[in-house]
C-alpha positions in Angstrom: 22.0 24.8 36.8 19.6 23.7 33.8 20.8 20.2 32.2 21.6 19.7 28.6 18.4 18.8 26.4 16.7 19.3 23.3 14.4 22.7 23.5 10.5 22.0 23.4 9.5 25.4 21.6 6.2 27.4 21.8 5.5 30.7 20.2 5.2 33.8 22.1 4.9 37.5 21.3 7.4 39.9 23.3 5.9 42.8 21.3 5.9 45.6 24.1 2.5 47.0 23.6 -0.7 45.7 22.1 -0.9 47.9 19.3 2.7 47.4 18.0 4.1 45.1 15.2 4.5 41.7 16.9 7.9 40.4 17.9 7.5 36.5 17.4 9.8 34.0 19.4 9.9 30.6 20.2 10.5 30.0 24.0 11.6 26.5 25.0 8.9 25.1 27.3 10.9 22.9 29.8 11.5 23.5 33.2 14.3 25.6 34.5 14.8 26.9 31.0 15.1 30.4 29.6 16.0 29.8 26.3 14.4 31.6 23.3 15.3 32.2 20.1 13.5 34.7 17.1 11.4 32.9 14.4 14.3 33.8 11.6 17.0 32.0 13.5 15.1 28.7 13.8 15.9 27.5 10.2 17.9 24.2 11.0 18.0 23.9 14.9 17.1 20.6 16.3 14.2 20.5 18.7 11.5 18.0 20.4 8.2 17.5 18.7 5.5 18.8 20.6 3.2 15.9 19.7 5.7 12.8 19.5 8.7 13.7 21.9 10.8 12.6 18.9 13.6 15.1 17.7 13.5 16.9 14.6 15.1 19.6 12.3 13.2 22.6 12.2 12.3 24.5 8.8 10.9 27.7 8.1 8.9 25.9 5.4 7.2 23.7 8.1 6.6 26.7 10.7 4.7 29.2 8.3 1.5 28.4 6.7 1.3 31.8 4.6 0.7 34.4 7.2 0.1 31.9 10.3 2.9 30.8 12.4 3.0 27.4 13.9 2.4 27.8 17.7 3.7 24.6 18.8 6.3 23.2 16.2 6.0 19.4 15.5 7.8 17.1 13.2 6.8 16.3 9.5 5.6 12.8 10.9 2.9 14.3 13.0 1.7 17.0 10.3 -1.8 15.8 8.7 -0.8 16.7 5.1 -2.1 15.2 1.6 0.9 12.5 1.8 -0.4 10.9 4.8 -4.0 11.3 3.4 -3.1 9.3 0.3 -1.0 6.6 2.3 -4.3 5.8 4.5 -6.2 5.6 1.0 -4.1 3.3 -0.5 -4.2 1.3 2.9 -8.0 1.4 2.7 -8.0 0.3 -0.8 -5.9 -2.7 0.0 -8.1 -3.8 2.6 -10.9 -3.4 0.4 -9.4 -5.3 -2.1 -8.6 -7.9 0.5 -12.1 -7.9 1.6 -13.2 -8.7 -2.2 -11.1 -11.2 -2.7 -12.0 -13.3 0.6 -15.6 -12.9 0.5 -17.6 -14.6 -2.3 -18.9 -12.5 -4.9 -22.3 -11.6 -5.1 -22.7 -10.3 -1.5 
């Protein structure tokens, strides 16, 4: 009997034939777990991040990028996005400013 756990999902296409319309579901990749859920029902479900392992709430807006569906869902903290890039730029600017204040001018 399987123990109670947070599901760690991976995208799977359960379409019976190659030429037919895809039937995408997320399946749990944990050992001895046969849980699967349709894409349209994952909104608000608690899952384990595939990158950091922390629990997060799944949202359709995070899982779909246009026509593409994320294969291994991950939390917002592990997403490479514009917010993180801006934070990195701010950190880099503050380091540059620090170096400029430490070093004598003219170098």
